[in-house]
Kinemage of the C-alpha trace (Angstrom):
@kinemage 1
@onewidth
@group {chain A} dominant
@subgroup {mainchain}
@vectorlist {calphas} color= white
{ca met a 1} P -19.192 0.306 -150.443
{ca ala a 2} L -22.569 2.407 -150.967
{ca asn a 3} L -23.410 5.130 -149.177
{ca arg a 4} L -25.873 4.525 -146.291
{ca ala a 5} L -25.643 8.202 -145.447
{ca pro a 6} L -28.668 9.327 -147.153
{ca ala a 7} L -31.562 7.079 -145.916
{ca ser a 8} L -29.367 7.037 -142.877
{ca tyr a 9} L -29.804 11.067 -142.224
{ca asn a 10} L -33.980 10.879 -143.713
{ca arg a 11} L -34.337 8.769 -141.238
{ca val a 12} L -33.467 10.855 -138.523
{ca ser a 13} L -34.474 14.273 -140.105
{ca trp a 14} L -37.423 14.841 -137.913
{ca ala a 15} L -35.229 14.395 -134.537
{ca tyr a 16} L -31.775 15.889 -135.566
{ca asp a 17} L -32.077 19.569 -134.065
{ca phe a 18} L -33.855 17.987 -130.927
{ca phe a 19} L -30.373 15.654 -130.247
{ca leu a 20} L -28.620 18.192 -130.974
{ca trp a 21} L -29.695 20.656 -129.106
{ca pro a 22} L -27.784 20.662 -125.716
{ca phe a 23} L -24.580 20.542 -128.301
{ca glu a 24} L -26.118 23.920 -129.070
{ca lys a 25} L -25.895 25.165 -126.865
{ca leu a 26} L -22.877 24.441 -125.148
{ca val a 27} L -20.411 24.300 -128.473
{ca leu a 28} L -22.085 24.262 -131.433
{ca gly a 29} L -23.824 27.385 -132.059
{ca lys a 30} L -20.501 29.289 -130.628
{ca trp a 31} L -18.501 27.200 -133.275
{ca arg a 32} L -21.850 27.832 -136.069
{ca lys a 33} L -21.220 31.655 -135.849
{ca arg a 34} L -17.410 31.525 -136.205
{ca phe a 35} L -17.328 28.998 -138.924
{ca ala a 36} L -20.084 31.061 -140.967
{ca gly a 37} L -18.306 35.082 -140.343
{ca met a 38} L -15.517 33.248 -142.108
{ca ala a 39} L -17.782 33.113 -145.200
{ca ala a 40} L -18.187 36.204 -147.866
{ca gly a 41} L -19.172 36.776 -151.159
{ca ser a 42} L -20.415 33.597 -152.964
{ca val a 43} L -20.465 30.789 -150.766
{ca leu a 44} L -21.310 27.272 -151.280
{ca glu a 45} L -21.974 24.833 -148.303
{ca val a 46} L -21.913 21.660 -148.967
{ca gly a 47} L -23.829 19.302 -146.654
{ca val a 48} L -26.384 21.914 -145.576
{ca gly a 49} L -28.150 19.874 -143.414
{ca thr a 50} L -31.145 21.146 -141.506
{ca gly a 51} L -29.519 24.267 -142.306
{ca lys a 52} L -28.504 25.687 -138.857
{ca asn a 53} L -25.482 28.005 -140.329
{ca leu a 54} L -27.248 29.707 -142.978
{ca pro a 55} L -28.391 32.798 -140.234
{ca tyr a 56} L -24.519 32.996 -139.393
{ca tyr a 57} L -24.080 33.753 -142.815
{ca ser a 58} L -23.716 37.726 -143.852
{ca lys a 59} L -26.210 39.237 -145.595
{ca ser a 60} L -24.069 39.900 -147.794
{ca ala a 61} L -23.411 36.415 -148.413
{ca lys a 62} L -24.735 34.688 -151.794
{ca val a 63} L -25.373 31.025 -149.799
{ca thr a 64} L -26.053 28.358 -152.290
{ca gly a 65} L -26.645 25.381 -149.971
{ca ile a 66} L -26.432 21.349 -151.227
{ca asp a 67} L -27.022 18.055 -149.753
{ca ile a 68} L -28.018 14.609 -151.025
{ca ser a 69} L -30.317 13.993 -147.813
{ca arg a 70} L -34.127 15.412 -149.624
{ca gly a 71} L -35.303 14.648 -145.238
{ca met a 72} L -32.408 17.255 -144.223
{ca leu a 73} L -33.046 19.154 -146.931
{ca asp a 74} L -36.917 20.149 -146.430
{ca lys a 75} L -35.730 21.394 -143.208
{ca ala a 76} L -33.445 23.449 -144.181
{ca ile a 77} L -35.529 25.179 -147.192
{ca lys a 78} L -38.736 25.463 -144.224
{ca arg a 79} L -35.842 27.340 -141.954
{ca ser a 80} L -34.736 30.125 -144.537
{ca lys a 81} L -38.496 30.884 -145.719
{ca met a 82} L -39.642 30.757 -141.524
{ca gln a 83} L -36.334 33.156 -140.779
{ca gly a 84} L -36.585 34.900 -143.951
{ca ile a 85} L -32.802 33.763 -145.188
{ca gly a 86} L -32.339 34.020 -149.362
{ca cys a 87} L -30.785 31.342 -150.540
{ca ser a 88} L -30.319 28.630 -153.134
{ca leu a 89} L -31.011 25.088 -151.363
{ca leu a 90} L -30.065 22.152 -154.134
{ca leu a 91} L -30.045 18.270 -153.639
{ca met a 92} L -26.939 16.936 -155.123
{ca asp a 93} L -24.296 14.772 -154.112
{ca ala a 94} L -21.170 16.010 -152.613
{ca gly a 95} L -18.707 13.657 -154.448
{ca asp a 96} L -20.706 14.557 -157.779
{ca met a 97} L -21.420 18.663 -158.028
{ca lys a 98} L -23.591 19.579 -160.752
{ca leu a 99} L -22.016 23.000 -160.245
{ca lys a 100} L -19.651 25.479 -162.160
{ca ser a 101} L -15.939 25.125 -161.669
{ca ser a 102} L -14.350 28.203 -160.018
{ca ser a 103} L -17.394 30.007 -159.302
{ca phe a 104} L -17.455 30.390 -155.741
{ca asp a 105} L -16.052 32.933 -153.716
{ca cys a 106} L -16.057 30.408 -150.632
{ca val a 107} L -16.563 26.598 -149.970
{ca ala a 108} L -17.949 25.259 -146.836
{ca cys a 109} L -18.695 21.931 -145.355
{ca met a 110} L -19.185 21.117 -141.618
{ca phe a 111} L -19.415 17.655 -140.122
{ca val a 112} L -19.482 16.388 -143.731
{ca leu a 113} L -15.977 14.705 -144.534
{ca cys a 114} L -17.306 12.419 -141.740
{ca ser a 115} L -20.001 10.573 -143.652
{ca val a 116} L -19.581 11.173 -147.575
{ca pro a 117} L -17.943 7.912 -149.100
{ca asp a 118} L -14.819 9.429 -150.817
{ca pro a 119} L -14.046 12.560 -149.009
{ca val a 120} L -10.660 12.909 -151.020
{ca lys a 121} L -13.417 13.020 -153.574
{ca ala a 122} L -15.248 15.048 -152.364
{ca leu a 123} L -12.183 17.956 -151.610
{ca gln a 124} L -11.484 17.645 -154.982
{ca glu a 125} L -14.975 19.065 -155.766
{ca met a 126} L -14.941 21.203 -153.063
{ca ala a 127} L -11.749 23.040 -155.013
{ca arg a 128} L -13.010 22.005 -158.381
{ca val a 129} L -15.947 24.931 -157.629
{ca cys a 130} L -13.798 26.944 -155.656
{ca lys a 131} L -12.161 29.766 -157.388
{ca pro a 132} L -7.952 29.679 -157.441
{ca asp a 133} L -8.537 32.698 -154.715
{ca gly a 134} L -10.599 31.514 -152.537
{ca lys a 135} L -10.661 29.618 -149.965
{ca ile a 136} L -12.414 26.205 -148.492
{ca ile a 137} L -13.364 26.056 -144.685
{ca met a 138} L -14.263 23.166 -142.818
{ca leu a 139} L -15.289 22.740 -139.831
{ca glu a 140} L -14.947 19.036 -138.939
{ca his a 141} L -14.415 15.962 -136.300
{ca val a 142} L -11.108 13.731 -137.137
{ca leu a 143} L -8.795 11.418 -135.816
{ca ser a 144} L -7.342 12.219 -132.938
{ca ser a 145} L -3.188 12.077 -132.535
{ca asn a 146} L -3.727 11.173 -128.927
{ca arg a 147} L -3.400 7.111 -128.727
{ca leu a 148} L -5.963 6.949 -126.294
{ca ile a 149} L -8.183 8.927 -128.296
{ca ala a 150} L -8.029 7.288 -131.437
{ca leu a 151} L -8.428 3.560 -130.039
{ca trp a 152} L -11.494 4.860 -128.921
{ca gln a 153} L -12.333 6.394 -132.131
{ca lys a 154} L -11.666 3.328 -133.874
{ca ile a 155} L -13.754 0.705 -131.472
{ca his a 156} L -16.553 2.822 -131.600
{ca asn a 157} L -17.004 3.938 -135.353
{ca pro a 158} L -18.835 0.627 -136.147
{ca ile a 159} L -21.332 2.085 -134.327
{ca ala a 160} L -21.804 5.564 -135.267
{ca arg a 161} L -21.668 4.240 -139.014
{ca trp a 162} L -24.279 1.864 -138.730
{ca leu a 163} L -26.643 4.649 -136.541
{ca phe a 164} L -26.197 7.837 -138.750
{ca gly a 165} L -23.741 6.656 -141.699
{ca asp a 166} L -20.752 8.623 -139.916
{ca asn a 167} L -16.901 7.946 -139.292
{ca ile a 168} L -15.636 9.314 -136.327
{ca asn a 169} L -12.038 7.676 -136.767
{ca arg a 170} L -11.007 9.837 -140.762
{ca asp a 171} L -7.727 10.746 -141.133
{ca thr a 172} L -8.913 14.000 -142.116
{ca asn a 173} L -5.412 15.821 -142.792
{ca gly a 174} L -4.431 12.998 -144.815
{ca asn a 175} L -7.193 13.070 -146.936
{ca ile a 176} L -6.959 17.600 -147.073
{ca arg a 177} L -3.598 15.794 -148.894
{ca lys a 178} L -4.397 13.954 -150.908
{ca ala a 179} L -6.657 15.957 -152.468
{ca gly a 180} L -3.921 18.508 -153.768
{ca leu a 181} L -5.525 21.209 -150.787
{ca lys a 182} L -3.189 23.232 -148.721
{ca ile a 183} L -3.894 24.252 -145.185
{ca val a 184} L -3.544 27.567 -144.513
{ca leu a 185} L -5.453 27.634 -141.262
{ca glu a 186} L -5.599 24.948 -138.232
{ca glu a 187} L -7.287 25.032 -135.048
{ca asn a 188} L -8.084 22.381 -132.820
{ca leu a 189} L -11.805 23.720 -131.393
{ca ala a 190} L -11.858 20.552 -128.619
{ca leu a 191} L -11.020 17.275 -127.295
{ca lys a 192} L -7.417 17.990 -128.054
{ca asp a 193} L -7.560 17.769 -131.859
{ca val a 194} L -10.695 15.522 -131.912
{ca phe a 195} L -13.195 18.743 -132.959
{ca lys a 196} L -10.696 21.233 -135.735
{ca leu a 197} L -11.115 24.120 -137.766
{ca val a 198} L -9.359 24.227 -141.220
{ca val a 199} L -8.922 26.377 -143.647
{ca cys a 200} L -7.850 25.187 -147.322
{ca ser a 201} L -6.370 27.149 -149.984
{ca pro a 202} L -7.627 25.364 -153.653
{ca asn a 203} L -4.189 25.408 -154.885
{ca lys a 204} L -4.779 25.622 -158.242
{ca lys a 205} L -2.164 26.516 -161.023
{ca arg a 206} L -2.034 29.715 -162.638
{ca gly a 207} L -1.573 29.097 -165.697
């Protein structure tokens, strides 16, 4: 299946932050602070988007951000320069990272696993570039265990995919298990268990 996400996000990148503004004020700002505050050391943010998380990372963190959308990445570069945020921002595919194995203390992604064509492969890549004693932090919207909410998600998924290349009915916990990661923290944030914060260990075998 072709990955429509780059074209979709390039198309909406000019107004992406405007569309999210109400949610930013209501919950996203608080969530970003918690999400980024858990990261330290050398940090890789997968799917950095327009760089909205960048101001929330510790000033001592060494942050690298990647995104597959040039339009979104250009916004992140502009934001980092305007706010004086030191970071490295690269155009890159989450499923095929051109980065060294075991090179980051922390790998973070927010609302990314819904849009990548192969979430299991992306998770395996995150585990590969994460140090054995590092952590992978995810803030995602996932398929609910509530039958009515899950039915709504499945009915509306074609619309979300058409607009943004975004899936709202992915079994993220199942994908985490398939990728071989170990969940060490799981917290429901909103809409019962739709919005979720998950922290994983890369679960690498030590020789």
